[in-house]
N, C-alpha and C positions, 0 to 999 in steps of 0.2 A: 843130132849133130852138135858137136861142142862148139859154143860161141864163147869169145873171151869174156863177155859180159855175163854169160851164164853162170859160171862159178868162179867166184874170187876166193881164193882160200884166206880164211881169217884163223890164224894159229889160235889154239887153245893155249892158255896160260901155261899149262902144265906140259903141253906137248912140244916136242923139239921140231923146229922147221929145218928141213933138210933141202939143200940147194943141190941140184944136179947139173954137172957140167955136160956139154954136148955128147962127148963118148958115152956117159951113162945113158943119156935120153936115148940115144941111137940104139943102144943095147936093149933098153926096156921096150921100145916100140917097134924094133926090127926095121927101122927105115933108114935111108941114107940121109945125109946133111941137106941135100937139095930139096928132097921131098919134105922134110920137117919145115924148112923155110918157106916152101911154096904153100903148104897148109897154114902156116902162121900168117902169110901175106893175105890169106882168103878169110882169115878170121876162124878156121877150122882147127886150130892147134893152139894149145896155151902160149901166151906171150912169154918170151924171155924177159928176165930182169937184169938191170945192169949192176954189176957187182964193183966195177972199177973202169978206167979209162979204155982198157981193152980186154975186158972179161965180162961174160954174161953166164947166166944160169937159168934153170927152171926150177920152180917149186916141185918138190916130189909128189905133193898131195894133188896138185893140178894135173900132173902127168898120169897119175893112178887114176884120178877121176875121169880123164880122157879116155883111158883104157876100159874103165868100167862102162863108160858110155858105149864104146865100141862093141864091148860084149853084149851089152843089153840089148843094142840094135840088131844083133844077130840072133836073138832069141836065146841066148845062153848065158845068162848072168852069172853062172857059177863056174867053179873050176873043176867040176866032177869030171 
């Protein structure tokens, strides 16, 4: 299971860090907003980062790592 302390993304100096907004996160993981926030509250989904007074986002690398963990847990780590 994904723990917020499990994988903290450390951006590579040459790699671009991409921040996803909620709509993009919902599209990537196929969950509604309430489900995402419930999993975050339980520590089972990557935490959001504050971008401004009323703006948050998620690191794309953390969302992709969470999805990879889910695929590995079902025994199908590939996209075959």
